[in-house]
C-alpha positions in Angstrom: 0.0 0.0 0.0 2.8 2.4 0.8 4.3 1.9 -2.7 1.0 3.1 -4.2 0.8 6.2 -2.1 4.3 7.6 -2.9 5.9 8.1 -6.3 9.5 7.0 -6.8 11.9 9.6 -8.2 11.3 10.4 -11.9 14.0 9.9 -14.5 15.1 12.8 -16.7 16.2 16.3 -16.2 13.9 18.6 -14.1 12.2 21.5 -15.8 14.4 24.6 -16.1 11.7 27.0 -17.2 9.2 28.1 -14.5 5.5 28.6 -15.0 6.0 32.4 -14.8 8.6 32.3 -17.5 6.4 30.2 -19.7 3.6 32.7 -19.3 5.9 35.6 -20.2 7.1 33.8 -23.3 3.5 33.1 -24.4 2.6 36.7 -23.8 5.6 37.8 -25.9 4.5 35.5 -28.7 1.1 37.2 -28.7 2.5 40.7 -28.8 3.4 42.8 -31.9 6.4 41.4 -33.7 9.6 43.5 -34.0 9.8 46.2 -36.7 10.6 44.7 -40.1 8.9 41.4 -39.3 5.3 40.4 -40.0 5.2 37.8 -37.3 7.3 36.2 -34.6 9.5 33.3 -35.5 10.7 30.8 -32.9 14.3 32.0 -33.3 13.2 35.7 -32.9 11.3 34.8 -29.8 14.2 32.8 -28.3 16.6 35.7 -29.0 14.2 38.3 -27.5 13.5 36.2 -24.4 17.3 36.1 -23.7 17.6 39.8 -24.4 14.8 40.6 -21.9 16.7 38.4 -19.3 13.7 36.1 -18.8 16.1 33.2 -19.0 19.9 32.9 -19.4 19.5 30.8 -22.6 16.8 29.0 -24.5 16.6 27.2 -27.8 13.9 27.9 -30.4 12.8 24.2 -30.0 12.1 24.9 -26.3 10.1 27.9 -27.3 8.1 25.7 -29.7 7.4 23.2 -27.0 6.2 26.0 -24.6 3.9 27.5 -27.3 2.6 24.1 -28.4 1.5 23.3 -24.8 -0.5 26.5 -24.6 -2.5 26.0 -27.8 
């Protein structure tokens, strides 16, 4: 019974991006794109997130995963 009540440690790397950071990335994706661009690209979003010091580093694929989970 005690095995059913408690999870064993999970394998894999723990999440590096907090829920607050995810929300800010999603909000940025919904904002106006930078001048000279019609829309945000994943790479542009990743660069801007780092420029805004929301995270130290992030890949465009991580941005894609974050946005995919919110849709």
